[in-house]
C-alpha positions in Angstrom: 34.8 -11.5 73.8 35.0 -14.7 71.8 34.0 -15.8 69.0 34.7 -18.7 66.4 35.7 -18.2 62.6 32.9 -19.7 61.4 30.6 -17.2 63.9 32.2 -14.0 62.0 32.4 -15.5 58.7 28.3 -16.1 58.2 27.5 -13.1 59.9 29.6 -11.0 56.8 28.1 -14.1 54.4 24.3 -13.2 56.1 25.0 -9.6 55.8 26.3 -9.8 52.2 23.5 -11.9 50.8 21.0 -9.2 52.7 22.3 -6.0 51.3 24.0 -7.5 47.8 27.5 -5.9 49.5 29.8 -7.4 46.6 27.6 -5.8 44.0 27.2 -2.0 45.5 29.0 0.4 44.3 30.6 3.1 46.9 32.1 6.3 45.5 32.0 4.1 41.8 33.7 1.3 43.3 33.2 -2.2 44.7 33.5 -1.3 48.6 33.0 -3.7 50.1 35.2 -6.4 48.3 37.8 -3.7 49.2 37.4 -4.0 53.0 36.3 -7.3 53.6 39.1 -8.9 54.7 40.3 -6.0 56.5 37.0 -5.8 58.6 37.5 -9.9 59.1 40.9 -9.4 60.4 40.4 -6.2 62.5 37.0 -8.0 64.2 39.1 -11.2 64.5 41.8 -9.1 66.5 38.8 -7.4 68.8 37.2 -10.1 69.3 40.0 -11.7 70.7 38.6 -14.2 68.7 42.8 -14.5 67.2 45.2 -12.9 69.4 47.8 -9.9 68.3 50.6 -11.4 65.7 54.0 -11.2 67.9 56.0 -9.6 64.9 57.6 -6.5 66.8 55.9 -3.6 65.3 57.9 -0.7 63.0 59.0 2.3 65.7 58.5 6.0 64.6 62.3 6.3 64.3 61.9 3.4 61.7 59.6 4.6 59.6 61.4 7.4 59.3 64.6 5.7 58.5 62.9 4.2 56.0 61.3 7.4 54.7 63.7 8.2 52.6 64.7 4.5 50.9 60.8 5.0 50.0 62.3 7.8 48.3 65.2 6.4 46.7 63.4 3.9 45.3 60.8 5.9 44.1 63.3 7.3 41.8 65.8 5.1 40.8 63.6 1.8 40.8 60.8 3.6 39.0 58.3 1.4 37.5 57.6 4.0 35.0 60.5 5.2 34.3 61.7 3.6 30.6 59.5 3.4 27.8 59.7 -0.4 26.7 56.7 -3.0 26.4 56.3 -6.6 28.7 54.8 -10.0 27.9 54.6 -10.6 31.3 54.5 -8.7 34.8 54.8 -10.9 38.3 53.7 -9.0 41.3 55.7 -11.5 43.3 54.7 -11.8 47.2 56.5 -8.9 49.2 57.8 -11.4 52.1 61.2 -13.1 51.5 62.8 -16.5 52.3 66.4 -17.5 52.1 66.2 -20.0 49.2 69.3 -21.3 47.8 71.3 -18.5 49.5 69.1 -15.5 48.1 66.4 -13.6 49.5 63.2 -15.7 47.5 59.4 -15.3 46.7 59.0 -18.6 47.3 55.6 -18.6 45.1 56.6 -16.8 41.7 60.1 -17.7 41.8 59.6 -20.6 39.0 57.8 -18.8 37.1 60.9 -15.8 36.4 63.0 -19.7 35.8 60.3 -20.9 33.2 59.5 -17.8 31.2 63.0 -15.8 31.3 63.9 -17.6 27.6 60.9 -16.9 26.1 59.3 -14.3 27.1 59.9 -10.2 28.2 58.8 -9.6 31.7 59.5 -7.2 34.7 58.9 -8.5 38.4 57.0 -5.9 40.7 58.0 -5.8 43.9 56.4 -4.1 47.0 58.7 -3.3 50.4 58.2 -6.0 53.1 58.7 -3.9 56.5 59.5 -0.7 54.2 62.4 -3.2 53.0 63.6 -5.2 49.8 65.2 -7.8 50.6 65.5 -9.4 47.3 69.0 -8.7 45.1 68.5 -6.2 42.4 68.3 -7.1 39.0 67.2 -5.5 35.6 63.7 -7.0 36.0 63.3 -6.1 39.2 61.6 -3.0 40.1 60.0 -1.3 43.2 56.8 -0.3 43.6 57.5 2.2 46.0 56.2 5.5 44.2 52.6 3.9 44.0 52.4 3.4 47.7 54.1 7.0 48.5 52.0 8.0 45.6 49.3 6.7 47.4 50.0 8.3 50.9 50.2 11.8 49.7 46.6 11.4 48.5 45.1 9.7 50.5 46.3 13.0 53.5 45.2 15.6 50.9 42.4 14.2 49.6 38.6 13.4 51.0 35.4 11.4 50.2 31.4 12.7 50.5 29.3 10.1 50.5 26.1 10.4 49.0 22.8 10.4 51.1 22.0 6.3 50.0 25.5 5.3 50.5 25.5 6.9 54.0 22.4 5.2 54.8 23.5 1.8 53.7 26.9 2.4 55.4 25.3 2.8 58.7 22.8 0.1 58.8 25.9 -2.3 57.7 27.5 -0.9 60.4 24.8 -1.0 62.9 24.6 -4.6 62.2 28.2 -5.3 62.8 28.3 -3.3 66.4 25.7 -5.7 67.3 26.5 -8.9 66.0 30.1 -8.4 67.6 29.7 -5.8 70.1 31.9 -3.5 68.8 32.2 0.0 68.1 33.0 0.1 64.1 34.3 2.9 62.7 32.7 1.9 59.0 33.0 5.0 57.6 36.8 6.0 57.7 37.3 2.0 56.9 36.0 2.5 53.4 37.4 6.0 53.1 40.9 4.8 53.5 40.3 1.6 51.0 39.0 3.7 48.7 40.8 6.1 48.5 43.7 3.9 48.7 41.7 2.3 46.0 41.1 5.1 43.7 44.4 6.2 43.3 46.4 2.8 43.0 44.1 2.0 40.3 44.6 5.2 38.4 48.6 4.0 38.5 48.0 0.7 37.2 46.4 1.7 34.6 48.3 3.9 33.4 51.9 1.1 33.8 49.4 -1.3 32.4 49.2 0.9 29.0 52.7 1.4 28.9 53.7 -1.5 29.2 51.1 -3.6 27.6 51.2 -7.0 29.2 49.6 -9.9 27.8 49.6 -12.0 31.2 49.7 -10.6 35.0 50.3 -13.4 38.1 49.9 -11.7 40.8 50.5 -13.6 44.8 47.7 -12.4 47.3 45.4 -11.1 44.8 42.5 -10.4 47.2 45.3 -7.6 48.6 46.0 -5.9 45.4 42.3 -5.5 44.0 43.5 -2.2 42.5 46.3 -4.7 40.1 43.0 -6.7 39.1 40.5 -4.4 38.7 43.3 -2.1 36.1 43.7 -5.2 34.4 41.0 -6.6 34.0 39.0 -3.4 32.3 42.0 -3.3 30.2 41.2 -7.0 28.5 44.1 -8.4 30.4 44.4 -11.8 32.2 45.1 -11.7 35.8 46.6 -15.1 37.5 46.7 -15.4 41.0 49.2 -18.0 42.9 48.4 -19.8 45.8 50.6 -18.2 48.4 49.0 -20.6 51.6 45.9 -22.2 53.0 42.9 -21.9 51.2 39.2 -23.2 52.9 35.6 -22.4 52.9 36.0 -20.0 55.9 39.2 -17.6 54.2 37.4 -14.5 53.2 39.9 -14.5 50.3 38.3 -16.6 48.3 34.8 -17.5 49.8 32.0 -16.1 49.0 28.1 -17.2 49.9 26.0 -19.1 47.1 24.0 -16.1 46.0 27.0 -13.8 45.3 28.3 -16.6 43.5 25.6 -17.4 41.2 24.3 -13.6 40.4 27.4 -11.5 40.8 30.8 -11.3 39.2 33.1 -10.9 42.2 34.8 -7.6 39.9 38.3 -7.6 42.1 38.7 -11.3 41.6 41.5 -12.9 39.7 40.8 -14.9 36.2 42.3 -18.3 37.4 44.0 -19.3 39.7 47.4 -22.2 39.8 47.7 -23.8 42.7 49.4 -26.0 44.7 47.3 -29.7 44.7 44.1 -30.6 43.8 42.8 -29.9 47.5 42.9 -26.6 47.7 39.4 -24.8 46.4 36.9 -25.8 44.1 33.9 -23.8 42.7 31.3 -24.6 45.6 32.8 -21.3 47.4 35.2 -19.7 45.1 33.0 -17.3 42.1 35.2 -18.5 39.3 34.3 -21.5 37.6 36.8 -24.5 38.1 38.1 -24.6 34.6 39.7 -21.8 36.2 41.2 -23.5 38.7 44.2 -25.0 37.8 46.5 -27.5 39.5 50.5 -26.7 38.8 52.4 -27.8 41.6 54.2 -26.3 44.2 58.0 -25.6 43.1 59.5 -24.6 46.9 58.4 -27.5 48.6 59.5 -30.0 45.8 62.8 -28.6 46.1 63.4 -28.2 49.4 61.7 -31.3 50.7 63.9 -34.1 48.5 66.7 -33.8 50.6 64.7 -34.3 53.9 62.1 -37.3 52.2 64.2 -39.9 53.0 65.3 -39.3 56.4 64.3 -41.4 59.5 62.3 -39.9 61.8 62.9 -40.1 65.2 60.0 -42.1 67.0 59.9 -39.8 70.0 60.1 -36.7 68.5 56.8 -34.0 68.6 56.9 -31.2 66.9 54.9 -28.1 67.6 54.2 -25.1 64.9 53.9 -21.9 66.5 52.0 -18.9 65.3 51.9 -15.4 66.7 48.4 -15.5 66.7 47.5 -18.5 68.8 51.5 -19.0 69.9 51.0 -17.5 73.2 48.1 -21.2 74.6 50.2 -23.4 72.1 53.5 -22.2 73.9 51.8 -23.1 77.3 50.4 -26.2 76.4 53.5 -27.5 74.9 55.3 -26.7 77.8 53.1 -28.9 79.7 53.2 -31.7 77.2 56.5 -31.1 78.1 56.4 -31.7 81.8 54.6 -34.4 81.9 56.0 -36.4 79.1 59.6 -36.9 80.0 60.8 -40.0 77.3 59.3 -37.5 74.5 62.2 -34.6 72.9 59.5 -31.8 72.0 60.6 -28.6 69.5 59.7 -26.0 68.9 59.5 -24.7 65.7 59.2 -20.5 66.2 57.5 -18.2 63.0 59.8 -15.8 62.0 57.4 -13.1 62.9 58.3 -14.2 66.7 62.2 -14.7 66.6 62.6 -11.2 68.3 59.9 -11.2 71.7 59.2 -14.6 71.5 61.3 -14.7 75.5 58.5 -11.3 76.5 55.3 -12.8 74.8 56.3 -16.8 76.2 57.6 -17.1 79.3 57.1 -20.8 79.0 59.5 -20.9 76.7 62.2 -20.0 78.6 62.5 -23.2 80.8 65.3 -25.6 81.7 63.9 -28.6 80.7 66.3 -31.6 79.3 63.9 -32.5 76.4 62.9 -29.2 75.4 64.0 -26.9 72.6 63.3 -23.7 71.4 64.0 -23.3 67.3 64.1 -19.0 66.6 66.2 -19.3 63.8 66.0 -20.3 59.9 68.9 -21.7 60.2 67.4 -25.1 60.7 65.1 -26.0 57.9 62.1 -27.0 58.3 61.2 -29.6 56.2 64.3 -31.0 57.9 62.3 -30.9 61.4 59.4 -32.7 60.1 61.3 -35.8 58.1 62.9 -36.2 61.8 59.8 -35.7 64.0 57.3 -38.5 64.4 54.5 -35.8 65.5 53.4 -32.2 64.9 51.3 -30.2 66.8 49.6 -26.9 65.8 46.8 -25.3 64.4 45.6 -23.9 61.1 49.5 -22.9 59.3 49.9 -24.1 55.7 53.1 -25.8 57.7 50.7 -28.6 59.1 49.9 -29.4 55.9 53.5 -29.7 54.9 54.3 -31.9 58.1 51.6 -34.2 56.8 53.9 -34.8 53.6 56.1 -36.0 55.9 53.8 -38.7 57.4 54.0 -36.9 60.8 50.8 -38.2 62.8 49.2 -34.3 63.0 47.2 -32.9 66.3 45.2 -30.0 65.7 44.8 -27.5 69.0 40.9 -26.3 69.3 41.6 -23.2 68.7 39.8 -20.0 67.0 40.1 -20.9 63.1 40.3 -25.0 63.9 37.4 -24.4 61.4 40.4 -23.4 58.5 41.3 -27.9 58.6 37.8 -28.8 60.0 37.7 -30.8 56.7 41.1 -32.8 57.5 39.8 -33.6 61.0 36.5 -34.8 59.4 38.6 -37.1 57.1 40.6 -38.6 59.3 43.9 -37.3 58.3 44.0 -35.6 61.4 43.5 -35.2 65.4 41.9 -32.2 67.0 42.2 -32.1 70.7 41.3 -29.6 73.4 43.8 -30.0 75.4 47.4 -31.8 77.0 45.3 -34.2 78.8 43.7 -34.9 75.7 46.7 -34.7 73.4 48.5 -37.3 76.0 45.6 -39.8 75.7 45.6 -39.5 71.6 49.2 -39.5 70.7 49.5 -42.9 70.3 46.1 -44.2 70.0 45.2 -42.1 67.1 45.5 -43.9 63.4 45.1 -41.5 60.2 43.6 -41.9 57.5 45.3 -42.7 54.3 45.9 -39.9 51.9 47.5 -39.1 49.0 50.3 -36.9 49.6 50.2 -35.7 46.1 46.4 -34.4 46.5 48.1 -31.4 48.5 51.3 -30.6 47.0 52.3 -32.4 43.6 55.3 -31.7 41.5 55.5 -28.8 39.2 53.3 -30.0 35.8 55.6 -27.8 33.3 54.0 -28.7 30.7 50.3 -27.4 32.2 51.9 -24.0 33.5 53.0 -23.6 29.5 49.5 -23.7 28.5 48.4 -21.7 30.9 50.7 -18.8 29.8 50.3 -19.5 26.1 46.7 -19.9 26.0 46.5 -17.1 28.8 
């Protein structure tokens, strides 16, 4: 069964309005808000709307090996250790990339540079694939202690839903299963997320009372509801830093009309700092436009400046892969290369695909002279954009970055294309259905002009400082 992203989102929106789900308390918390994104990802995967991510799974041995570092980090980098206060706490993105020679969170690093001389702060880092990659400093604390405690708490505790809660859960479960033709263990999903939230909320209240921050920054707020809730209940402002594409169909940010008008989304941040003016507005967001503040994307600014003036190659086509659509995109790239001998094709894999692409994408293992696979991060992505005249992708944030380098852009019509419907409607990019559609439009498509700062503007330090000072 294959559904579009918009099909799935409309089911969610309709159920939310019918049952007032975002305002329903279950076991003392707004449980639907906790499971909304998890359930969306689970349904898109099980209905084959998106393929499974190609990232290598952790083996049992990997998990066993990671347990000792978890315990070690819980003791030696415990965020609760020490009696001191902090002006600001930053919860960064667990996934790090090499930037200026070190593993860095590209979405929050600039904050440290801006505040280090005038504010006291800690950066709280969650493990990624059960590891920490950044260079340890005095201001970096690990959240392993909280995650380890949450794991134990979930093993030791159960939930007992009331009769009215069971009735609501059964009704929503029935409608979801009918809409998607799936068996959905909604009670189990709710149990895991509620128990996790209850433990984390308690610990973050404890932490925030101890550190007494005036401001909290978080990346990916919809995966950190306990942080948001604990902070807001203590009167601490929470500001989210944009980390990727935000669209009308991103359920981390988009809510149905009646919910936005009549209800508060309790676990939504107070403000969002965006890359540019393009990304989000109050038409779908539950916070007012004045709290959606465009400050820029310093990582793009820093990384792109050395490549902006590179001359592009007129025959170079860059394919931008993503794990959930990589199988289909790799087939199109191979077919395109076979038909278009005069073009040089570069297939840039997502980091999560580096270890598994030979097994998962057999078309990429070929001996074509005009075909090149990039399966490492040593070649800068922005260099590839600068050298290419064309880019082909789905709905990755990298598509927008390619637009900044004036790549003529083609979007494959796969589930998730709705994320870029605005770009398509504006005429900035061209949607194509298959390899022949791509070939036929390669030269004939003429994109409309656009302001590149609309997507990613340079860092506005004065504006950011005012946000911090007035937080």
